[in-house]
N, CA, C and O of each residue as an XYZ file, in Angstrom:
728
protein
N      85.666     83.570     62.639
C      86.145     84.573     61.732
C      86.078     85.927     62.329
O      86.990     86.742     62.193
N      84.718     86.218     63.158
C      84.591     87.400     63.727
C      85.754     87.595     64.871
O      86.220     88.718     65.062
N      86.171     86.543     65.568
C      87.227     86.830     66.634
C      88.644     87.208     65.902
O      89.409     88.038     66.395
N      88.907     86.549     64.732
C      89.974     87.146     64.113
C      89.937     88.632     63.650
O      90.901     89.377     63.827
N      88.891     88.995     63.106
C      88.909     90.391     62.617
C      88.723     91.441     63.878
O      89.068     92.621     63.814
N      88.107     90.806     65.064
C      88.070     91.698     66.277
C      89.318     91.736     66.809
O      89.679     92.828     67.247
N      90.152     90.721     66.891
C      91.363     90.713     67.604
C      92.472     91.964     67.360
O      93.027     92.563     68.281
N      92.681     92.238     65.872
C      93.536     93.200     65.557
C      92.926     94.703     66.238
O      93.649     95.560     66.747
N      91.668     94.772     66.131
C      91.077     96.111     66.757
C      91.155     96.020     68.131
O      91.550     97.052     68.673
N      90.875     95.020     68.909
C      91.124     94.932     70.174
C      92.687     95.277     70.621
O      92.914     96.009     71.584
N      93.583     94.768     69.945
C      95.168     94.837     70.096
C      95.285     96.442     70.000
O      95.902     97.109     70.830
N      94.674     96.930     68.979
C      94.924     98.345     68.591
C      94.520     99.216     69.787
O      95.270    100.101     70.199
N      93.094     98.903     70.447
C      92.722     99.850     71.488
C      93.512     99.579     72.661
O      93.646    100.502     73.465
N      94.164     98.255     72.941
C      94.795     98.040     74.189
C      96.084     98.756     74.006
O      96.604     99.272     74.995
N      96.797     98.862     72.538
C      97.954     99.659     72.352
C      97.603    101.254     72.819
O      98.276    101.901     73.621
N      96.559    101.659     72.219
C      96.195    103.036     72.628
C      96.124    103.340     74.100
O      96.623    104.357     74.581
N      95.491    102.427     74.798
C      95.528    102.582     76.309
C      96.970    102.301     76.719
O      97.158    102.927     77.762
N      97.924    101.728     76.413
C      99.063    101.485     76.880
C      99.849    102.854     76.669
O     100.559    103.321     77.559
N      99.666    103.493     75.370
C     100.339    104.530     75.061
C      99.942    105.747     76.123
O     100.700    106.455     76.788
N      98.662    105.744     76.060
C      97.936    106.749     77.035
C      98.480    106.669     78.456
O      98.834    107.657     79.099
N      98.516    105.503     78.862
C      98.809    105.345     80.328
C     100.374    105.812     80.437
O     100.769    106.379     81.455
N     101.209    105.553     79.374
C     102.573    105.861     79.683
C     102.682    107.558     79.674
O     103.545    108.199     80.274
N     101.712    108.062     78.935
C     101.753    109.604     78.771
C     101.205    110.163     80.158
O     101.729    111.116     80.736
N     100.069    109.455     80.641
C      99.679    110.065     81.920
C     100.528    109.679     83.001
O     100.470    110.397     84.000
N     101.294    108.715     83.020
C     102.181    108.367     84.028
C     103.211    109.533     84.300
O     103.458    110.014     85.406
N     103.792    109.919     83.033
C     104.711    111.048     82.946
C     104.152    112.390     83.508
O     104.881    113.115     84.185
N     102.863    112.725     83.229
C     102.161    113.682     83.490
C     101.935    113.931     85.086
O     102.011    114.997     85.698
N     101.623    112.587     85.589
C     101.409    112.488     87.100
C     102.845    112.805     87.923
O     102.947    113.412     88.989
N     103.869    112.247     87.156
C     105.416    112.434     87.809
C     105.471    113.886     87.716
O     105.615    114.520     88.761
N     105.366    114.559     86.493
C     105.733    116.154     86.420
C     105.028    116.827     87.386
O     105.614    117.715     88.006
N     103.595    116.510     87.694
C     102.702    117.358     88.348
C     103.001    116.843     89.918
O     102.591    117.514     90.865
N     103.636    115.785     90.084
C     103.832    115.190     91.431
C     102.532    114.879     92.100
O     102.237    115.381     93.184
N     101.727    114.022     91.432
C     100.360    113.605     91.914
C     100.512    112.119     92.000
O     101.227    111.484     91.224
N      99.925    111.670     92.819
C      99.845    110.114     93.157
C      98.662    109.705     92.560
O      97.633    110.331     92.814
N      98.640    108.629     91.706
C      97.549    108.115     91.032
C      97.821    106.794     90.283
O      98.865    106.675     89.643
N      97.061    105.957     90.332
C      97.186    104.768     89.486
C      96.277    104.934     88.032
O      95.254    105.600     87.870
N      96.973    104.140     87.095
C      96.213    104.143     85.889
C      95.504    102.700     85.755
O      96.047    101.696     86.215
N      94.242    102.657     85.088
C      93.582    101.612     84.851
C      93.207    101.589     83.272
O      92.718    102.580     82.729
N      93.427    100.592     82.698
C      93.174    100.599     81.170
C      92.130     99.497     80.846
O      92.221     98.409     81.415
N      91.087     99.754     79.903
C      90.281     98.887     79.651
C      89.866     99.187     78.258
O      90.287    100.181     77.666
N      88.900     98.187     77.639
C      88.378     98.534     76.184
C      86.832     98.264     76.507
O      86.300     97.215     76.870
N      86.218     99.642     76.243
C      84.668     99.585     76.461
C      84.029    100.108     75.246
O      84.511    101.145     74.792
N      83.023     99.573     74.634
C      82.119    100.163     73.758
C      83.064    100.463     72.459
O      82.851    101.491     71.816
N      84.073     99.598     72.084
C      84.744     99.847     70.946
C      85.812    101.057     71.167
O      86.242    101.615     70.158
N      86.180    101.411     72.237
C      87.025    102.435     72.426
C      87.966    102.306     73.751
O      87.502    101.922     74.824
N      89.288    102.652     73.577
C      90.236    102.442     74.883
C      89.452    103.392     76.002
O      88.838    104.440     75.803
N      89.649    102.772     77.073
C      89.063    103.609     78.528
C      90.322    103.618     79.336
O      90.976    102.593     79.526
N      90.672    104.867     79.839
C      91.659    104.951     80.781
C      91.221    105.854     82.069
O      90.653    106.944     82.017
N      91.533    105.296     82.978
C      91.038    105.926     84.276
C      92.390    106.302     85.151
O      93.315    105.494     85.224
N      92.434    107.528     85.779
C      93.408    107.716     86.682
C      92.470    107.723     88.274
O      91.490    108.393     88.599
N      93.127    106.851     88.908
C      92.290    106.488     90.287
C      93.362    106.696     91.443
O      94.579    106.691     91.258
N      92.796    106.860     92.528
C      93.594    106.671     93.842
C      92.677    106.250     95.063
O      91.526    106.650     95.238
N      93.337    105.429     95.830
C      92.649    104.831     97.098
C      92.865    105.836     98.110
O      92.270    105.631     99.169
N      93.630    106.953     98.028
C      93.862    107.997     99.037
C      92.853    108.910     98.915
O      92.661    109.496     97.849
N      92.055    109.130    100.078
C      90.781    110.003     99.988
C      91.211    111.406     99.863
O      90.449    112.240     99.374
N      92.719    111.795    100.395
C      92.959    113.029    100.388
C      93.953    113.244     98.978
O      94.894    114.036     99.002
N      93.695    112.631     98.058
C      94.462    112.695     96.702
C      94.248    114.039     96.031
O      93.139    114.560     96.149
N      95.158    114.626     95.369
C      94.851    115.824     94.659
C      94.361    115.715     93.188
O      94.305    116.702     92.454
N      93.994    114.413     92.780
C      93.556    114.236     91.454
C      92.340    115.199     90.941
O      92.137    115.465     89.756
N      91.568    115.676     92.044
C      90.363    116.750     91.565
C      91.110    117.889     90.655
O      90.540    118.498     89.749
N      92.498    118.084     91.047
C      92.943    119.249     90.227
C      93.042    118.803     88.668
O      93.065    119.674     87.800
N      93.093    117.566     88.369
C      93.068    117.054     87.022
C      91.657    117.045     86.415
O      91.411    116.820     85.230
N      90.773    117.315     87.366
C      89.139    117.227     86.846
C      88.872    118.529     86.427
O      88.420    118.756     85.305
N      89.217    119.760     87.574
C      88.903    120.988     86.986
C      87.286    121.272     87.442
O      86.523    120.402     87.862
N      87.001    122.522     87.278
C      85.492    122.993     87.099
C      84.925    122.271     86.028
O      85.462    122.170     84.925
N      83.733    121.716     86.374
C      82.808    120.945     85.400
C      83.499    120.008     84.400
O      83.067    119.720     83.283
N      84.702    119.552     84.998
C      85.390    118.573     84.221
C      86.205    119.297     83.042
O      86.587    118.628     82.081
N      86.426    120.455     83.115
C      87.158    120.976     81.794
C      88.610    120.624     81.817
O      89.180    120.498     80.733
N      89.259    120.454     82.909
C      90.665    120.165     82.807
C      90.855    118.778     82.332
O      91.793    118.444     81.608
N      89.862    117.920     82.795
C      89.847    116.556     82.525
C      89.491    116.341     80.962
O      89.924    115.290     80.490
N      88.779    117.168     80.110
C      88.465    117.104     78.925
C      89.765    117.671     78.147
O      90.245    117.043     77.203
N      90.189    118.629     78.499
C      91.454    119.040     77.850
C      92.676    117.917     77.929
O      93.401    117.669     76.965
N      92.789    117.293     79.193
C      93.732    116.434     79.342
C      93.483    115.047     78.430
O      94.349    114.316     77.949
N      91.889    114.905     78.336
C      91.942    113.858     77.398
C      92.054    114.105     75.662
O      92.157    113.207     74.826
N      92.012    115.277     75.453
C      92.343    115.672     74.128
C      93.866    115.571     73.909
O      94.392    115.111     72.896
N      94.518    116.070     75.011
C      96.176    115.979     74.900
C      96.642    114.629     74.750
O      97.579    114.312     74.017
N      95.916    113.775     75.516
C      96.180    112.126     75.494
C      95.889    111.572     74.352
O      96.650    110.696     73.940
N      94.789    111.926     73.612
C      94.378    111.393     72.427
C      95.580    111.818     71.252
O      96.030    111.062     70.391
N      95.938    113.185     71.474
C      97.026    113.590     70.384
C      98.225    112.831     70.690
O      98.923    112.461     69.746
N      98.585    112.529     71.968
C      99.710    111.635     72.256
C      99.656    110.425     71.649
O     100.602    110.018     70.975
N      98.446    109.667     71.842
C      98.227    108.483     71.013
C      98.369    108.641     69.574
O      99.032    107.832     68.926
N      97.795    109.619     69.043
C      97.655    109.678     67.636
C      99.195    109.940     67.133
O      99.557    109.534     66.029
N     100.055    110.631     67.998
C     101.445    110.902     67.513
C     102.221    109.619     67.530
O     103.073    109.461     66.656
N     102.002    108.597     68.514
C     102.549    107.676     68.472
C     102.033    106.353     67.732
O     102.815    105.431     67.499
N     100.873    106.309     67.424
C     100.211    105.348     66.662
C      99.996    105.605     65.170
O     100.053    104.688     64.351
N      99.733    106.954     64.819
C      99.482    107.298     63.606
C      98.099    107.433     63.295
O      97.690    107.745     62.177
N      97.310    107.176     64.377
C      95.822    106.789     64.159
C      95.111    107.654     64.972
O      95.687    107.963     66.015
N      93.896    108.180     64.759
C      93.048    108.884     65.405
C      92.664    108.217     66.692
O      92.588    106.990     66.624
N      92.433    108.714     67.730
C      91.956    107.857     68.927
C      90.651    108.507     69.519
O      90.387    109.698     69.682
N      89.993    107.508     69.762
C      88.591    108.202     70.571
C      88.725    107.523     72.053
O      87.718    106.958     72.479
N      89.624    107.535     72.676
C      89.805    107.041     73.920
C      88.937    107.992     74.998
O      88.850    109.214     74.885
N      88.361    107.263     75.980
C      87.796    108.013     77.070
C      88.810    107.906     78.193
O      89.490    106.932     78.515
N      88.748    109.396     78.837
C      89.623    109.382     80.228
C      88.673    109.657     81.188
O      87.728    110.401     80.926
N      88.834    109.065     82.438
C      87.959    109.337     83.521
C      89.086    109.721     84.749
O      90.114    109.053     84.859
N      88.822    110.732     85.553
C      89.765    110.913     86.569
C      88.999    111.161     87.895
O      88.097    111.967     88.123
N      89.585    110.272     88.694
C      89.062    110.152     90.261
C      87.500    109.922     90.160
O      86.789    110.489     90.991
N      86.905    109.094     89.153
C      85.537    108.812     89.180
C      84.746    109.838     88.587
O      83.547    109.633     88.394
N      85.253    110.867     88.291
C      84.337    112.031     87.951
C      83.357    111.697     86.690
O      82.169    112.015     86.746
N      83.874    111.083     85.624
C      82.982    110.942     84.408
C      81.986    109.824     84.865
O      80.819    109.896     84.477
N      82.391    108.791     85.672
C      81.262    107.922     85.953
C      80.112    108.393     86.641
O      78.944    108.063     86.437
N      80.686    109.433     87.723
C      79.538    110.123     88.532
C      78.730    111.105     87.650
O      77.505    111.131     87.772
N      79.239    111.761     86.933
C      78.685    112.547     85.724
C      77.565    111.864     85.076
O      76.430    112.327     84.972
N      78.009    110.614     84.605
C      77.139    109.780     83.773
C      75.835    109.807     84.525
O      74.772    110.237     84.078
N      76.055    109.269     85.786
C      74.843    108.894     86.660
C      73.949    110.133     86.840
O      72.722    110.048     86.798
N      74.548    111.183     87.025
C      73.876    112.603     87.222
C      73.126    112.791     85.862
O      71.902    112.923     85.828
N      73.891    112.798     84.773
C      73.246    113.138     83.379
C      72.005    112.219     83.134
O      71.019    112.641     82.531
N      72.084    111.064     83.581
C      70.971    110.138     83.493
C      69.756    110.470     84.181
O      68.665    110.158     83.705
N      69.877    111.108     85.318
C      68.875    111.351     86.209
C      68.330    112.645     85.544
O      67.115    112.797     85.413
N      69.229    113.583     85.120
C      68.782    114.784     84.704
C      67.755    114.557     83.520
O      66.612    115.012     83.485
N      68.430    113.688     82.451
C      67.729    113.559     81.128
C      66.406    112.796     81.641
O      65.376    113.244     81.136
N      66.255    111.859     82.437
C      65.244    111.177     82.833
C      64.000    112.203     83.338
O      62.850    112.111     82.908
N      64.371    113.030     84.163
C      63.557    114.021     84.671
C      62.886    114.768     83.421
O      61.700    115.071     83.291
N      63.809    114.957     82.652
C      63.349    115.923     81.218
C      62.368    115.136     80.546
O      61.297    115.636     80.202
N      62.647    113.966     80.338
C      61.738    112.938     79.535
C      60.541    112.814     80.128
O      59.543    112.730     79.412
N      60.426    112.780     81.531
C      59.091    112.715     82.213
C      58.414    113.903     82.088
O      57.184    113.867     82.032
N      59.125    115.172     82.024
C      58.248    116.379     81.924
C      57.913    116.523     80.393
O      56.846    117.082     80.136
N      58.605    116.135     79.458
C      58.031    115.920     78.015
C      57.034    115.133     77.940
O      56.156    115.510     77.164
N      56.850    114.120     78.502
C      55.735    113.189     78.584
C      54.687    113.551     79.124
O      53.608    113.217     78.636
N      54.772    114.399     80.372
C      53.547    114.960     80.896
C      53.251    116.177     80.211
O      52.051    116.202     79.938
N      53.866    117.209     79.817
C      53.398    118.273     79.266
C      53.378    118.276     77.658
O      52.790    119.220     77.130
N      53.831    117.528     77.026
C      53.856    117.330     75.684
C      54.656    118.535     74.905
O      54.481    118.786     73.712
N      55.350    119.077     75.565
C      56.307    120.317     75.238
C      57.799    119.803     75.225
O      58.237    118.845     75.863
N      58.525    120.678     74.324
C      59.778    120.177     74.321
C      60.657    120.818     75.441
O      60.225    121.850     75.954
N      61.796    120.330     75.851
C      62.520    120.642     77.106
C      63.863    120.797     76.527
O      64.361    119.867     75.892
N      64.477    121.904     76.703
C      65.985    122.332     76.344
C      66.696    122.051     77.705
O      66.244    122.464     78.773
N      67.845    121.316     77.588
C      68.738    121.020     78.775
C      69.872    122.121     78.676
O      69.987    122.882     77.716
N      70.672    122.112     79.757
C      71.762    123.202     79.902
C      72.958    122.695     78.845
O      73.110    121.523     78.501
N      73.761    123.808     78.413
C      74.893    123.477     77.489
C      75.649    122.126     78.048
O      75.655    121.945     79.265
N      76.259    121.218     77.219
C      76.806    120.185     77.511
C      77.851    119.954     76.467
O      77.740    120.357     75.309
N      79.069    119.155     77.025
C      80.064    118.727     75.974
C      79.519    117.531     75.245
O      78.392    117.117     75.517
N      80.294    116.936     74.298
C      79.713    115.801     73.501
C      79.435    114.667     74.260
O      78.334    114.141     74.097
N      80.255    114.167     75.093
C      80.008    113.136     76.091
C      78.591    113.138     76.858
O      77.759    112.233     76.902
N      78.559    114.298     77.393
C      77.267    114.708     78.218
C      76.097    114.464     77.510
O      75.195    113.769     77.978
N      76.033    115.143     76.087
C      75.163    115.221     75.091
C      74.723    113.608     74.806
O      73.553    113.234     74.875
N      75.690    112.848     74.524
C      75.459    111.453     74.155
C      74.874    110.682     75.196
O      73.926    109.931     74.965
N      75.410    110.824     76.411
C      74.707    110.208     77.452
C      73.206    110.482     77.565
O      72.412    109.544     77.636
N      72.798    111.804     77.582
C      71.302    112.042     77.350
C      70.534    111.729     76.121
O      69.319    111.535     76.177
N      71.162    111.679     75.082
C      70.514    111.179     73.878
C      70.214    109.795     74.017
O      69.187    109.376     73.481
N      71.029    108.937     74.722
C      70.828    107.567     74.895
C      69.516    107.337     75.796
O      68.692    106.465     75.520
N      69.402    108.177     76.871
C      68.229    108.080     77.852
C      66.934    108.348     76.944
O      65.944    107.617     76.957
N      67.065    109.401     76.222
C      66.018    109.859     75.521
C      65.396    108.742     74.510
O      64.205    108.496     74.321
N      66.462    108.176     73.956
C      66.088    107.345     72.694
C      65.437    106.126     73.476
O      64.414    105.656     72.979
N      65.942    105.547     74.689
C      65.484    104.374     75.351
C      64.162    104.781     75.767
O      63.396    103.823     75.878
N      63.686    105.846     76.017
C      62.293    106.379     76.519
C      61.582    106.436     75.322
O      60.399    106.726     75.500
N      61.906    106.258     74.165
C      61.068    106.366     72.870
C      60.634    107.757     72.432
O      59.681    107.925     71.671
N      61.356    108.739     72.931
C      61.378    110.036     72.416
C      62.337    110.519     71.393
O      63.041    109.693     70.811
N      62.434    111.888     71.101
C      63.440    112.164     70.103
C      64.165    113.412     70.947
O      63.636    114.052     71.855
N      65.474    113.587     70.429
C      66.296    114.526     70.795
C      67.274    115.201     69.740
O      67.691    114.513     68.808
N      67.631    116.468     69.861
C      68.542    117.043     68.943
C      69.486    117.957     69.491
O      69.098    118.696     70.396
N      70.779    118.035     69.050
C      71.668    118.933     69.787
C      71.412    120.254     68.803
O      71.155    120.248     67.599
N      71.568    121.407     69.720
C      71.249    122.531     69.080
C      72.374    123.754     69.638
O      72.850    123.808     70.773
N      72.583    124.487     68.758
C      73.538    125.630     69.287
C      74.952    125.214     68.736
O      75.147    124.228     68.025
N      75.847    126.045     69.134
C      77.357    125.740     68.869
C      77.846    126.005     70.343
O      77.267    126.574     71.268
N      79.290    125.326     70.267
C      80.083    125.196     71.695
C      80.367    126.689     71.978
O      80.574    127.432     71.019
N      80.386    127.100     73.057
C      80.118    126.304     74.322
C      78.753    126.169     74.848
O      78.487    125.653     75.933
N      77.829    126.703     73.951
C      76.469    126.702     74.353
C      75.724    125.447     73.678
O      74.545    125.301     74.000
N      76.134    124.774     73.020
C      75.463    123.589     72.362
C      74.702    122.922     73.366
O      75.195    122.977     74.493
N      73.638    122.313     73.245
C      72.673    121.738     74.308
C      71.628    120.802     73.610
O      71.480    120.784     72.388
N      71.065    120.189     74.300
C      70.177    118.897     73.874
C      68.805    119.510     74.100
O      68.512    120.155     75.106
N      67.985    119.258     73.081
C      66.379    119.576     73.127
C      65.650    118.286     72.972
O      65.718    117.673     71.907
N      64.911    117.815     74.049
C      63.966    116.762     73.857
C      62.540    116.995     73.441
O      61.798    117.820     73.975
N      62.220    116.210     72.456
C      60.855    116.533     71.808
C      59.940    115.329     72.261
O      60.363    114.195     72.486
N      58.636    115.732     72.363
C      57.420    114.643     72.318
C      57.599    113.888     71.147
O      58.314    114.269     70.220
N      56.953    112.794     71.156
C      56.768    111.976     69.985
C      55.895    112.841     69.032
O      54.883    113.397     69.457
N      56.308    112.952     67.702
C      55.715    113.805     66.776
C      54.218    113.283     66.443
O      53.915    112.101     66.603
N      53.439    114.115     66.036
C      52.006    113.719     65.972
C      51.938    112.725     64.659
O      51.236    111.714     64.659
N      52.708    113.110     63.596
C      52.730    112.070     62.421
C      53.230    110.598     62.755
O      52.835    109.571     62.204
N      54.218    110.703     63.811
C      54.673    109.308     63.997
C      53.464    108.701     64.929
O      53.189    107.515     64.748
N      52.845    109.319     65.756
C      51.695    108.940     66.444
C      50.680    108.199     65.529
O      50.310    107.033     65.668
N      50.309    109.052     64.600
C      49.282    108.621     63.478
C      49.746    107.351     62.839
O      48.874    106.497     62.682
N      51.053    107.047     62.412
C      51.427    106.009     61.732
C      51.152    104.847     62.636
O      50.763    103.784     62.152
N      51.368    105.019     64.159
C      51.432    103.916     64.914
C      49.892    103.532     65.073
O      49.505    102.364     65.111
N      49.115    104.564     65.157
C      47.580    104.324     65.314
C      46.895    103.534     64.001
O      46.034    102.658     64.078
N      47.436    104.015     62.900
C      46.966    103.455     61.716
C      47.266    101.870     61.585
O      46.431    101.000     61.340
N      48.692    101.691     61.813
C      49.110    100.420     61.775
C      48.418     99.543     62.716
O      48.118     98.407     62.347
N      48.061    100.048     64.182
C      47.229     99.269     64.913
C      45.662     98.928     64.586
O      45.044     97.899     64.861
N      45.177    100.191     63.868
C      43.948     99.937     63.383
C      43.718     98.812     62.188
O      42.703     98.117     62.145
N      44.716     98.732     61.294
C      44.885     97.727     60.094
C      45.050     96.551     60.711
O      44.437     95.624     60.182
N      45.758     96.260     61.776
C      45.804     94.997     62.488
C      44.389     94.529     62.905
O      43.829     93.528     62.456
N      43.897     95.367     63.803
C      42.747     94.950     64.311
C      41.533     94.827     63.301
O      40.584     94.134     63.671
N      41.482     95.377     62.178
C      40.545     95.309     61.090
C      40.767     93.986     60.406
O      39.789     93.620     59.753
N      41.724     93.239     60.392
C      41.994     92.053     59.659
C      41.508     90.886     60.487
O      41.629     89.736     60.065
């Protein structure tokens, strides 16, 4: 039964990827850029990547400074998908491996901040980030057992990592004592 219910969702995501690929192919033609489009479904969303085997490709022009052009292109692609399918799209776009490389970099940044919070017991604020970047960091913090919140408004919205709250630690200690007392 779950395969039947998942199948229409997967087909919808594949359709989103196909529409996005068509849109991006046209854009590459207009901009006279060479690149291949890879389509996948990851974590419940369509994933589209523009890649090139040519080390001299100009795809970095579609990334821009700090991925800003890529983020704008992702939003335009989502709108093209919505115009075609009538459904809001959450597709993720990667260009020339930028998003994948940025994810690794962000995981390292978040882990260093987690280590600093664990060592000092003081909250640590990270640099302003877009929603994708904040999500990557939130995931690292959660995996480490700490808490984090997004604060501020764009373009200055950033992540703050907090140590485990004392109240939470007390609850854990009390539970451990109750178990030992039995």
